[in-house]
C-alpha positions as CSV (number, residue, x, y, z in Angstrom):
1,M,199.0,-11.6,135.7
2,K,200.0,-12.5,132.0
3,H,201.8,-15.4,131.3
4,E,204.9,-15.7,129.0
5,A,204.3,-19.6,127.5
6,L,206.9,-21.1,125.5
7,V,205.2,-21.6,122.0
8,F,204.3,-25.0,120.7
9,Q,202.3,-26.3,117.5
10,P,199.3,-28.6,119.3
11,R,200.2,-32.1,116.9
12,D,196.1,-32.5,116.9
13,E,193.6,-29.1,115.6
14,G,191.2,-31.2,118.5
15,Y,193.7,-30.9,121.8
16,A,191.3,-28.0,123.6
17,E,187.9,-30.3,123.8
18,R,190.0,-33.4,123.9
19,V,192.0,-31.4,126.9
20,R,189.1,-30.1,128.1
21,A,186.5,-34.1,128.0
22,S,190.1,-35.4,130.2
23,F,189.5,-33.3,133.1
24,D,186.0,-32.7,132.9
25,L,186.4,-36.9,134.0
26,Q,188.8,-36.0,136.9
27,Q,186.4,-36.6,139.9
28,A,189.3,-35.1,142.1
29,M,189.1,-31.9,140.5
30,T,185.4,-31.6,140.7
31,L,185.6,-32.5,144.5
32,I,188.3,-29.7,145.2
33,G,186.1,-27.2,143.1
34,A,188.9,-26.8,140.2
35,E,188.3,-25.0,137.2
36,L,190.7,-26.2,133.9
37,A,189.6,-21.8,133.0
38,V,192.8,-21.9,130.4
39,V,194.4,-24.0,127.8
40,D,195.9,-22.7,124.7
41,P,199.3,-25.1,122.9
42,G,201.4,-26.1,125.6
43,Y,200.1,-24.3,128.3
44,V,196.9,-24.6,131.1
45,E,195.7,-22.9,133.7
46,I,193.2,-24.0,136.5
47,H,191.5,-21.5,139.1
48,L,190.9,-22.7,142.5
49,P,188.5,-21.1,144.1
50,Y,189.0,-20.8,148.6
51,K,187.1,-23.7,150.1
52,P,186.9,-24.2,154.2
53,E,186.7,-28.1,152.7
54,I,189.9,-27.8,151.4
55,T,192.0,-25.6,153.9
56,Q,194.3,-26.9,156.4
57,Q,194.9,-25.9,160.4
58,H,195.4,-22.8,159.7
59,G,193.3,-21.6,157.2
60,F,196.1,-21.6,154.5
61,I,194.6,-23.9,151.2
62,H,196.8,-27.7,152.1
63,G,199.2,-28.1,150.5
64,G,198.2,-31.6,149.0
65,V,195.8,-29.4,147.0
66,V,198.6,-27.0,146.0
67,G,200.4,-30.3,144.8
68,M,196.9,-31.4,143.0
69,I,195.9,-28.4,141.4
70,A,199.7,-28.3,140.0
71,D,200.5,-31.7,139.0
72,S,196.7,-31.0,136.5
73,A,198.2,-28.1,135.1
74,A,201.2,-28.9,133.8
75,G,199.9,-32.8,133.2
76,Y,196.9,-31.3,131.0
77,A,200.1,-28.5,129.2
78,A,201.3,-31.9,128.1
79,N,198.7,-33.3,127.2
80,T,197.5,-30.2,124.5
81,L,201.1,-31.2,122.3
82,T,200.2,-35.4,122.5
83,P,198.5,-36.5,119.4
84,A,195.0,-37.3,119.3
85,D,195.3,-40.8,120.4
86,A,197.1,-40.5,123.2
87,S,196.6,-40.7,127.3
88,V,199.5,-38.6,129.4
89,L,200.7,-39.6,133.1
90,T,202.2,-38.1,135.9
91,V,205.8,-39.8,136.1
92,E,207.0,-38.1,138.9
93,Y,207.4,-34.5,140.2
94,K,209.0,-32.2,142.5
95,L,207.2,-29.5,144.2
96,N,208.4,-26.1,146.1
97,L,206.2,-24.5,148.6
98,L,207.8,-21.5,148.7
99,A,204.3,-19.5,150.8
100,P,201.2,-20.1,152.4
101,A,198.3,-20.8,150.3
102,D,196.7,-18.3,151.6
103,G,193.9,-16.5,148.7
104,E,190.5,-15.8,147.6
105,R,191.4,-18.9,144.5
106,L,194.6,-20.5,143.4
107,V,195.9,-20.3,139.8
108,A,197.8,-23.1,138.8
109,R,199.8,-22.5,135.6
110,G,201.6,-25.0,133.9
111,E,203.4,-25.4,130.4
112,V,205.7,-27.5,128.4
113,I,209.8,-27.1,128.8
114,R,210.6,-29.9,126.2
115,P,207.7,-31.5,124.3
116,G,209.1,-35.9,123.6
117,R,207.3,-37.8,121.8
118,T,207.3,-40.3,124.9
119,L,208.3,-38.1,128.4
120,L,207.2,-34.2,128.2
121,I,209.3,-31.9,130.7
122,T,206.5,-29.4,132.3
123,R,206.5,-26.9,135.1
124,A,204.0,-25.3,136.9
125,E,203.9,-21.5,138.7
126,V,200.6,-21.9,141.0
127,F,199.9,-18.6,142.5
128,A,198.0,-17.5,145.6
129,V,195.2,-14.9,144.9
130,K,194.6,-12.2,147.4
131,H,192.4,-9.0,147.1
132,E,194.3,-9.0,143.7
133,Q,197.5,-9.5,144.7
134,W,199.6,-12.1,143.9
135,T,202.0,-14.4,145.8
136,L,204.1,-17.4,144.2
137,C,203.2,-20.5,146.7
138,A,204.4,-22.9,144.2
139,V,206.5,-23.8,142.1
140,M,207.0,-27.4,140.5
141,Q,208.7,-29.6,138.4
142,Q,206.9,-32.4,135.9
143,T,207.5,-35.7,133.3
144,I,205.3,-36.9,132.1
145,M,204.2,-40.1,130.2
146,A,202.6,-40.0,126.9
147,M,200.7,-43.1,126.6
148,H,200.2,-44.0,122.7
149,G,196.7,-45.7,121.8
150,K,195.9,-45.6,125.5
151,K,192.5,-44.6,126.2
152,E,191.5,-43.0,129.3
153,K,188.9,-44.4,131.5
154,A,185.2,-42.3,131.3
155,G,183.2,-42.9,134.5
């Protein structure tokens, strides 16, 4: 499936490298086995392979894990549009779980709806992919705060 993201201009030419370096600092994403697959201005994809360790009692990927990758995909989509000296932090999000996360992998697609200077509004969709059939399993709307002049904590 292809995405049809809105078109935004990044404020930082090195946005992709900055976002990838930030993602690499996220121990939570490493723990669950998530991969930052696509980084475009205002759009990010995170792919997550199925692992028994991240499932719930019915064998589906846990809803909390679905929320994790939706939050990170949309948050990093916002981060692609911030200046080089800014980091981002989630202020709030609303997640609707629409179907079980039943697949060989999940794909979280995050995109910016409105890029403000301090608050950025984003959304994400999470798909469960099984036998190359894509099932929308979650949608999220999120508010991100750009923290200007605030560096991320390394290691």
